[in-house]
ZADREN-511685 format. One record per residue (C-alpha): residue number from 1; chain; z, x, y; residue in three letters. Coordinates in steps of 0.001 Angstrom, whole numbers, padded with zeros to 6 digits. Layout:
<node><pamar>NUM</pamar><nuke>A</nuke><up>Z</up><east>X</east><north>Y</north><nunu>Ala</nunu></node>
...
This chain:
<node><pamar>1</pamar><nuke>A</nuke><up>024196</up><east>020445</east><north>-004145</north><nunu>Met</nunu></node>
<node><pamar>2</pamar><nuke>A</nuke><up>022018</up><east>017439</east><north>-004066</north><nunu>Leu</nunu></node>
<node><pamar>3</pamar><nuke>A</nuke><up>022426</up><east>015428</east><north>-006957</north><nunu>Ser</nunu></node>
<node><pamar>4</pamar><nuke>A</nuke><up>018531</up><east>013966</east><north>-008643</north><nunu>Arg</nunu></node>
<node><pamar>5</pamar><nuke>A</nuke><up>019501</up><east>010839</east><north>-006754</north><nunu>Ala</nunu></node>
<node><pamar>6</pamar><nuke>A</nuke><up>019899</up><east>012082</east><north>-003359</north><nunu>Gln</nunu></node>
<node><pamar>7</pamar><nuke>A</nuke><up>016493</up><east>014594</east><north>-003788</north><nunu>Thr</nunu></node>
<node><pamar>8</pamar><nuke>A</nuke><up>014401</up><east>011732</east><north>-005194</north><nunu>Asp</nunu></node>
<node><pamar>9</pamar><nuke>A</nuke><up>015496</up><east>009480</east><north>-002035</north><nunu>Ala</nunu></node>
<node><pamar>10</pamar><nuke>A</nuke><up>014631</up><east>012179</east><north>-000142</north><nunu>Gly</nunu></node>
<node><pamar>11</pamar><nuke>A</nuke><up>011225</up><east>012705</east><north>-001707</north><nunu>Arg</nunu></node>
<node><pamar>12</pamar><nuke>A</nuke><up>010234</up><east>009193</east><north>-001126</north><nunu>Cys</nunu></node>
<node><pamar>13</pamar><nuke>A</nuke><up>011586</up><east>008921</east><north>002422</north><nunu>Thr</nunu></node>
<node><pamar>14</pamar><nuke>A</nuke><up>009055</up><east>012257</east><north>002661</north><nunu>Thr</nunu></node>
<node><pamar>15</pamar><nuke>A</nuke><up>006501</up><east>010407</east><north>000887</north><nunu>Val</nunu></node>
<node><pamar>16</pamar><nuke>A</nuke><up>007398</up><east>006934</east><north>002582</north><nunu>Ala</nunu></node>
<node><pamar>17</pamar><nuke>A</nuke><up>006607</up><east>008497</east><north>005848</north><nunu>Leu</nunu></node>
<node><pamar>18</pamar><nuke>A</nuke><up>003470</up><east>009928</east><north>004917</north><nunu>Thr</nunu></node>
<node><pamar>19</pamar><nuke>A</nuke><up>002106</up><east>007149</east><north>003970</north><nunu>Leu</nunu></node>
<node><pamar>20</pamar><nuke>A</nuke><up>002662</up><east>005415</east><north>007082</north><nunu>Val</nunu></node>
<node><pamar>21</pamar><nuke>A</nuke><up>001484</up><east>008148</east><north>008819</north><nunu>Ala</nunu></node>
<node><pamar>22</pamar><nuke>A</nuke><up>-001815</up><east>007738</east><north>006537</north><nunu>Phe</nunu></node>
<node><pamar>23</pamar><nuke>A</nuke><up>-002129</up><east>004185</east><north>007212</north><nunu>Ala</nunu></node>
<node><pamar>24</pamar><nuke>A</nuke><up>-002238</up><east>005086</east><north>010629</north><nunu>Val</nunu></node>
<node><pamar>25</pamar><nuke>A</nuke><up>-004772</up><east>007520</east><north>010465</north><nunu>Leu</nunu></node>
<node><pamar>26</pamar><nuke>A</nuke><up>-007181</up><east>005361</east><north>008238</north><nunu>Leu</nunu></node>
<node><pamar>27</pamar><nuke>A</nuke><up>-006938</up><east>002293</east><north>010295</north><nunu>Thr</nunu></node>
<node><pamar>28</pamar><nuke>A</nuke><up>-008063</up><east>004456</east><north>013595</north><nunu>Gly</nunu></node>
<node><pamar>29</pamar><nuke>A</nuke><up>-004885</up><east>002059</east><north>014801</north><nunu>Cys</nunu></node>
<node><pamar>30</pamar><nuke>A</nuke><up>-007233</up><east>-000398</east><north>014796</north><nunu>Ser</nunu></node>
<node><pamar>31</pamar><nuke>A</nuke><up>-004748</up><east>-003157</east><north>014874</north><nunu>Ala</nunu></node>
<node><pamar>32</pamar><nuke>A</nuke><up>-005240</up><east>-005231</east><north>017850</north><nunu>Pro</nunu></node>
<node><pamar>33</pamar><nuke>A</nuke><up>-001617</up><east>-004475</east><north>019186</north><nunu>Gly</nunu></node>
<node><pamar>34</pamar><nuke>A</nuke><up>000252</up><east>-006663</east><north>021523</north><nunu>His</nunu></node>
<node><pamar>35</pamar><nuke>A</nuke><up>-002986</up><east>-008666</east><north>022608</north><nunu>Asp</nunu></node>
<node><pamar>36</pamar><nuke>A</nuke><up>-001830</up><east>-012192</east><north>021727</north><nunu>Ser</nunu></node>
<node><pamar>37</pamar><nuke>A</nuke><up>-005766</up><east>-013282</east><north>022039</north><nunu>Glu</nunu></node>
<node><pamar>38</pamar><nuke>A</nuke><up>-006743</up><east>-010483</east><north>019665</north><nunu>Ala</nunu></node>
<node><pamar>39</pamar><nuke>A</nuke><up>-003764</up><east>-011034</east><north>017335</north><nunu>Ser</nunu></node>
<node><pamar>40</pamar><nuke>A</nuke><up>-005020</up><east>-014669</east><north>017212</north><nunu>Arg</nunu></node>
<node><pamar>41</pamar><nuke>A</nuke><up>-008319</up><east>-013577</east><north>016553</north><nunu>Ala</nunu></node>
<node><pamar>42</pamar><nuke>A</nuke><up>-007025</up><east>-011127</east><north>013816</north><nunu>Leu</nunu></node>
<node><pamar>43</pamar><nuke>A</nuke><up>-004658</up><east>-013912</east><north>012481</north><nunu>Arg</nunu></node>
<node><pamar>44</pamar><nuke>A</nuke><up>-008118</up><east>-016552</east><north>011844</north><nunu>Ser</nunu></node>
<node><pamar>45</pamar><nuke>A</nuke><up>-010090</up><east>-013786</east><north>010147</north><nunu>Ser</nunu></node>
<node><pamar>46</pamar><nuke>A</nuke><up>-007213</up><east>-013090</east><north>008135</north><nunu>Ala</nunu></node>
<node><pamar>47</pamar><nuke>A</nuke><up>-006612</up><east>-016670</east><north>006794</north><nunu>Glu</nunu></node>
<node><pamar>48</pamar><nuke>A</nuke><up>-010575</up><east>-017040</east><north>006351</north><nunu>Gln</nunu></node>
<node><pamar>49</pamar><nuke>A</nuke><up>-010459</up><east>-014221</east><north>003488</north><nunu>Gly</nunu></node>
<node><pamar>50</pamar><nuke>A</nuke><up>-011822</up><east>-011566</east><north>005964</north><nunu>Asp</nunu></node>
<node><pamar>51</pamar><nuke>A</nuke><up>-009945</up><east>-008024</east><north>003906</north><nunu>Gln</nunu></node>
<node><pamar>52</pamar><nuke>A</nuke><up>-010390</up><east>-005659</east><north>006712</north><nunu>Glu</nunu></node>
<node><pamar>53</pamar><nuke>A</nuke><up>-007848</up><east>-008115</east><north>008829</north><nunu>Ala</nunu></node>
<node><pamar>54</pamar><nuke>A</nuke><up>-005594</up><east>-008939</east><north>006249</north><nunu>Gln</nunu></node>
<node><pamar>55</pamar><nuke>A</nuke><up>-005469</up><east>-005339</east><north>005841</north><nunu>Phe</nunu></node>
<node><pamar>56</pamar><nuke>A</nuke><up>-004692</up><east>-004679</east><north>009730</north><nunu>Asp</nunu></node>
<node><pamar>57</pamar><nuke>A</nuke><up>-002444</up><east>-007438</east><north>009709</north><nunu>Leu</nunu></node>
<node><pamar>58</pamar><nuke>A</nuke><up>-000332</up><east>-006621</east><north>006730</north><nunu>Gly</nunu></node>
<node><pamar>59</pamar><nuke>A</nuke><up>-000019</up><east>-002842</east><north>009176</north><nunu>Leu</nunu></node>
<node><pamar>60</pamar><nuke>A</nuke><up>001346</up><east>-004499</east><north>011998</north><nunu>Met</nunu></node>
<node><pamar>61</pamar><nuke>A</nuke><up>003812</up><east>-006148</east><north>010123</north><nunu>Tyr</nunu></node>
<node><pamar>62</pamar><nuke>A</nuke><up>004526</up><east>-003041</east><north>008162</north><nunu>Asp</nunu></node>
<node><pamar>63</pamar><nuke>A</nuke><up>004844</up><east>-001489</east><north>011581</north><nunu>Leu</nunu></node>
<node><pamar>64</pamar><nuke>A</nuke><up>005982</up><east>-004054</east><north>013653</north><nunu>Gly</nunu></node>
<node><pamar>65</pamar><nuke>A</nuke><up>003078</up><east>-003563</east><north>016341</north><nunu>Asp</nunu></node>
<node><pamar>66</pamar><nuke>A</nuke><up>002542</up><east>-006376</east><north>018063</north><nunu>Gly</nunu></node>
<node><pamar>67</pamar><nuke>A</nuke><up>004479</up><east>-008582</east><north>015705</north><nunu>Val</nunu></node>
<node><pamar>68</pamar><nuke>A</nuke><up>008446</up><east>-008581</east><north>014687</north><nunu>Pro</nunu></node>
<node><pamar>69</pamar><nuke>A</nuke><up>008752</up><east>-006036</east><north>011892</north><nunu>Glu</nunu></node>
<node><pamar>70</pamar><nuke>A</nuke><up>008481</up><east>-007486</east><north>008221</north><nunu>Asp</nunu></node>
<node><pamar>71</pamar><nuke>A</nuke><up>008167</up><east>-005935</east><north>004910</north><nunu>Asp</nunu></node>
<node><pamar>72</pamar><nuke>A</nuke><up>007605</up><east>-009119</east><north>003072</north><nunu>Ala</nunu></node>
<node><pamar>73</pamar><nuke>A</nuke><up>004812</up><east>-010026</east><north>005722</north><nunu>Glu</nunu></node>
<node><pamar>74</pamar><nuke>A</nuke><up>003038</up><east>-007152</east><north>005037</north><nunu>Ala</nunu></node>
<node><pamar>75</pamar><nuke>A</nuke><up>003111</up><east>-007127</east><north>001473</north><nunu>Val</nunu></node>
<node><pamar>76</pamar><nuke>A</nuke><up>001384</up><east>-010695</east><north>001364</north><nunu>Arg</nunu></node>
<node><pamar>77</pamar><nuke>A</nuke><up>-001378</up><east>-009568</east><north>004145</north><nunu>Trp</nunu></node>
<node><pamar>78</pamar><nuke>A</nuke><up>-001349</up><east>-006071</east><north>001736</north><nunu>Tyr</nunu></node>
<node><pamar>79</pamar><nuke>A</nuke><up>-002066</up><east>-008138</east><north>-001574</north><nunu>Arg</nunu></node>
<node><pamar>80</pamar><nuke>A</nuke><up>-004514</up><east>-010601</east><north>-000520</north><nunu>Leu</nunu></node>
<node><pamar>81</pamar><nuke>A</nuke><up>-006526</up><east>-007436</east><north>000817</north><nunu>Ala</nunu></node>
<node><pamar>82</pamar><nuke>A</nuke><up>-005943</up><east>-005474</east><north>-002478</north><nunu>Ala</nunu></node>
<node><pamar>83</pamar><nuke>A</nuke><up>-006897</up><east>-008086</east><north>-004759</north><nunu>Glu</nunu></node>
<node><pamar>84</pamar><nuke>A</nuke><up>-010600</up><east>-007897</east><north>-003155</north><nunu>Gln</nunu></node>
<node><pamar>85</pamar><nuke>A</nuke><up>-010519</up><east>-004206</east><north>-003493</north><nunu>Gly</nunu></node>
<node><pamar>86</pamar><nuke>A</nuke><up>-009563</up><east>-002723</east><north>-000086</north><nunu>His</nunu></node>
<node><pamar>87</pamar><nuke>A</nuke><up>-008447</up><east>000446</east><north>-001206</north><nunu>Ala</nunu></node>
<node><pamar>88</pamar><nuke>A</nuke><up>-005968</up><east>001208</east><north>001360</north><nunu>Pro</nunu></node>
<node><pamar>89</pamar><nuke>A</nuke><up>-004741</up><east>-001798</east><north>001130</north><nunu>Ala</nunu></node>
<node><pamar>90</pamar><nuke>A</nuke><up>-004446</up><east>-000965</east><north>-002653</north><nunu>Gln</nunu></node>
<node><pamar>91</pamar><nuke>A</nuke><up>-002815</up><east>002142</east><north>-001227</north><nunu>Tyr</nunu></node>
<node><pamar>92</pamar><nuke>A</nuke><up>-000799</up><east>000794</east><north>000730</north><nunu>Ser</nunu></node>
<node><pamar>93</pamar><nuke>A</nuke><up>000707</up><east>-002143</east><north>-001495</north><nunu>Leu</nunu></node>
<node><pamar>94</pamar><nuke>A</nuke><up>001310</up><east>000881</east><north>-004121</north><nunu>Gly</nunu></node>
<node><pamar>95</pamar><nuke>A</nuke><up>003359</up><east>002373</east><north>-001331</north><nunu>Ala</nunu></node>
<node><pamar>96</pamar><nuke>A</nuke><up>005359</up><east>-000523</east><north>-000797</north><nunu>Met</nunu></node>
<node><pamar>97</pamar><nuke>A</nuke><up>006394</up><east>-001248</east><north>-004489</north><nunu>Tyr</nunu></node>
<node><pamar>98</pamar><nuke>A</nuke><up>006743</up><east>002913</east><north>-004585</north><nunu>Ala</nunu></node>
<node><pamar>99</pamar><nuke>A</nuke><up>009687</up><east>002379</east><north>-001456</north><nunu>Met</nunu></node>
<node><pamar>100</pamar><nuke>A</nuke><up>010710</up><east>-000928</east><north>-002873</north><nunu>Gly</nunu></node>
<node><pamar>101</pamar><nuke>A</nuke><up>009857</up><east>-002111</east><north>000593</north><nunu>Glu</nunu></node>
<node><pamar>102</pamar><nuke>A</nuke><up>008919</up><east>-006011</east><north>000910</north><nunu>Gly</nunu></node>
<node><pamar>103</pamar><nuke>A</nuke><up>009336</up><east>-006351</east><north>-002758</north><nunu>Val</nunu></node>
<node><pamar>104</pamar><nuke>A</nuke><up>011660</up><east>-005296</east><north>-005288</north><nunu>Thr</nunu></node>
<node><pamar>105</pamar><nuke>A</nuke><up>011040</up><east>-001454</east><north>-006096</north><nunu>Gln</nunu></node>
<node><pamar>106</pamar><nuke>A</nuke><up>008657</up><east>-001120</east><north>-009609</north><nunu>Asp</nunu></node>
<node><pamar>107</pamar><nuke>A</nuke><up>007160</up><east>001857</east><north>-010257</north><nunu>Tyr</nunu></node>
<node><pamar>108</pamar><nuke>A</nuke><up>004512</up><east>000580</east><north>-012305</north><nunu>Val</nunu></node>
<node><pamar>109</pamar><nuke>A</nuke><up>003155</up><east>-001751</east><north>-009656</north><nunu>Leu</nunu></node>
<node><pamar>110</pamar><nuke>A</nuke><up>002925</up><east>001349</east><north>-007448</north><nunu>Ala</nunu></node>
<node><pamar>111</pamar><nuke>A</nuke><up>001088</up><east>003560</east><north>-010224</north><nunu>His</nunu></node>
<node><pamar>112</pamar><nuke>A</nuke><up>-000612</up><east>000667</east><north>-010860</north><nunu>Val</nunu></node>
<node><pamar>113</pamar><nuke>A</nuke><up>-001732</up><east>-000126</east><north>-007366</north><nunu>Trp</nunu></node>
<node><pamar>114</pamar><nuke>A</nuke><up>-002205</up><east>003644</east><north>-006287</north><nunu>Cys</nunu></node>
<node><pamar>115</pamar><nuke>A</nuke><up>-004362</up><east>004496</east><north>-009343</north><nunu>Ser</nunu></node>
<node><pamar>116</pamar><nuke>A</nuke><up>-006803</up><east>001365</east><north>-008121</north><nunu>Leu</nunu></node>
<node><pamar>117</pamar><nuke>A</nuke><up>-006779</up><east>002814</east><north>-004466</north><nunu>Ala</nunu></node>
<node><pamar>118</pamar><nuke>A</nuke><up>-007679</up><east>006190</east><north>-005688</north><nunu>Ala</nunu></node>
<node><pamar>119</pamar><nuke>A</nuke><up>-010669</up><east>004956</east><north>-007966</north><nunu>Ser</nunu></node>
<node><pamar>120</pamar><nuke>A</nuke><up>-011861</up><east>002878</east><north>-005339</north><nunu>Gly</nunu></node>
<node><pamar>121</pamar><nuke>A</nuke><up>-011771</up><east>004581</east><north>-002231</north><nunu>Ala</nunu></node>
<node><pamar>122</pamar><nuke>A</nuke><up>-014611</up><east>005737</east><north>-000425</north><nunu>Ser</nunu></node>
<node><pamar>123</pamar><nuke>A</nuke><up>-012761</up><east>008527</east><north>001405</north><nunu>Asp</nunu></node>
<node><pamar>124</pamar><nuke>A</nuke><up>-011110</up><east>011533</east><north>000580</north><nunu>Val</nunu></node>
<node><pamar>125</pamar><nuke>A</nuke><up>-008001</up><east>011057</east><north>002487</north><nunu>Gln</nunu></node>
<node><pamar>126</pamar><nuke>A</nuke><up>-007134</up><east>007576</east><north>001019</north><nunu>Thr</nunu></node>
<node><pamar>127</pamar><nuke>A</nuke><up>-007748</up><east>008812</east><north>-002244</north><nunu>Arg</nunu></node>
<node><pamar>128</pamar><nuke>A</nuke><up>-005610</up><east>011992</east><north>-001986</north><nunu>Asp</nunu></node>
<node><pamar>129</pamar><nuke>A</nuke><up>-002917</up><east>009547</east><north>-000460</north><nunu>Val</nunu></node>
<node><pamar>130</pamar><nuke>A</nuke><up>-002981</up><east>007435</east><north>-003345</north><nunu>Ala</nunu></node>
<node><pamar>131</pamar><nuke>A</nuke><up>-003455</up><east>009844</east><north>-005861</north><nunu>Val</nunu></node>
<node><pamar>132</pamar><nuke>A</nuke><up>000095</up><east>011690</east><north>-004273</north><nunu>Phe</nunu></node>
<node><pamar>133</pamar><nuke>A</nuke><up>001860</up><east>009046</east><north>-004576</north><nunu>Thr</nunu></node>
<node><pamar>134</pamar><nuke>A</nuke><up>000768</up><east>007483</east><north>-007854</north><nunu>Arg</nunu></node>
<node><pamar>135</pamar><nuke>A</nuke><up>002133</up><east>011118</east><north>-009181</north><nunu>Asp</nunu></node>
<node><pamar>136</pamar><nuke>A</nuke><up>004968</up><east>010543</east><north>-007372</north><nunu>Glu</nunu></node>
<node><pamar>137</pamar><nuke>A</nuke><up>005490</up><east>007167</east><north>-009112</north><nunu>Ala</nunu></node>
<node><pamar>138</pamar><nuke>A</nuke><up>004728</up><east>008327</east><north>-012490</north><nunu>Ala</nunu></node>
<node><pamar>139</pamar><nuke>A</nuke><up>007954</up><east>011215</east><north>-012073</north><nunu>Arg</nunu></node>
<node><pamar>140</pamar><nuke>A</nuke><up>010444</up><east>008324</east><north>-012167</north><nunu>Gln</nunu></node>
<node><pamar>141</pamar><nuke>A</nuke><up>008565</up><east>006561</east><north>-015347</north><nunu>Met</nunu></node>
<node><pamar>142</pamar><nuke>A</nuke><up>008652</up><east>006779</east><north>-019046</north><nunu>Thr</nunu></node>
<node><pamar>143</pamar><nuke>A</nuke><up>005332</up><east>007558</east><north>-020777</north><nunu>Pro</nunu></node>
<node><pamar>144</pamar><nuke>A</nuke><up>005242</up><east>004118</east><north>-022475</north><nunu>Glu</nunu></node>
<node><pamar>145</pamar><nuke>A</nuke><up>005247</up><east>002823</east><north>-018705</north><nunu>Gln</nunu></node>
<node><pamar>146</pamar><nuke>A</nuke><up>002785</up><east>005538</east><north>-017404</north><nunu>Ile</nunu></node>
<node><pamar>147</pamar><nuke>A</nuke><up>001027</up><east>004059</east><north>-020025</north><nunu>Ala</nunu></node>
<node><pamar>148</pamar><nuke>A</nuke><up>001455</up><east>000277</east><north>-019352</north><nunu>Asp</nunu></node>
<node><pamar>149</pamar><nuke>A</nuke><up>000578</up><east>001029</east><north>-015682</north><nunu>Ala</nunu></node>
<node><pamar>150</pamar><nuke>A</nuke><up>-003110</up><east>002591</east><north>-017065</north><nunu>Gln</nunu></node>
<node><pamar>151</pamar><nuke>A</nuke><up>-003711</up><east>-000774</east><north>-019067</north><nunu>Arg</nunu></node>
<node><pamar>152</pamar><nuke>A</nuke><up>-002906</up><east>-002956</east><north>-016153</north><nunu>Arg</nunu></node>
<node><pamar>153</pamar><nuke>A</nuke><up>-005387</up><east>-001001</east><north>-013668</north><nunu>Ala</nunu></node>
<node><pamar>154</pamar><nuke>A</nuke><up>-007901</up><east>-000566</east><north>-016059</north><nunu>Arg</nunu></node>
<node><pamar>155</pamar><nuke>A</nuke><up>-007564</up><east>-004541</east><north>-017121</north><nunu>Glu</nunu></node>
<node><pamar>156</pamar><nuke>A</nuke><up>-007397</up><east>-005224</east><north>-013250</north><nunu>Trp</nunu></node>
<node><pamar>157</pamar><nuke>A</nuke><up>-011205</up><east>-003102</east><north>-013100</north><nunu>Arg</nunu></node>
<node><pamar>158</pamar><nuke>A</nuke><up>-012360</up><east>-004969</east><north>-015562</north><nunu>Glu</nunu></node>
<node><pamar>159</pamar><nuke>A</nuke><up>-011701</up><east>-008538</east><north>-014254</north><nunu>Ser</nunu></node>
<node><pamar>160</pamar><nuke>A</nuke><up>-012925</up><east>-007658</east><north>-010782</north><nunu>His</nunu></node>
<node><pamar>161</pamar><nuke>A</nuke><up>-016351</up><east>-006107</east><north>-011308</north><nunu>Arg</nunu></node>
């Protein structure tokens, strides 16, 4: 019989694989991959604050597509786009916190970012996967942590209107 920790770890692995698949689906594989000229143009746009380019660059680092896989660098680019309200980036950042990839695992921050993604998503797929991931994170949290995450998400929304 599996322990709760093993079951939770298995669930997180399943969620992680689902999240990567959804990220690729949501972007339509729009990241430029191995074309170095396109990669340079994407990086330039991302550095100038283009949230879609920031998200695509984060996805490239997350998947190791055309660049070395680097979770911390993926988190950096996801965060830049997420702070601008880019729902897929918010979801991806939340997923990274849920899995502890590129950051210290933090279910409260996973819940915050996935809540923001769910409420800001313009498409059903992003909303649904963000809700799923948020709810999985909530299963690992105390009621006080959930209340804290809800408060943080509400404050973020209010300060970014």
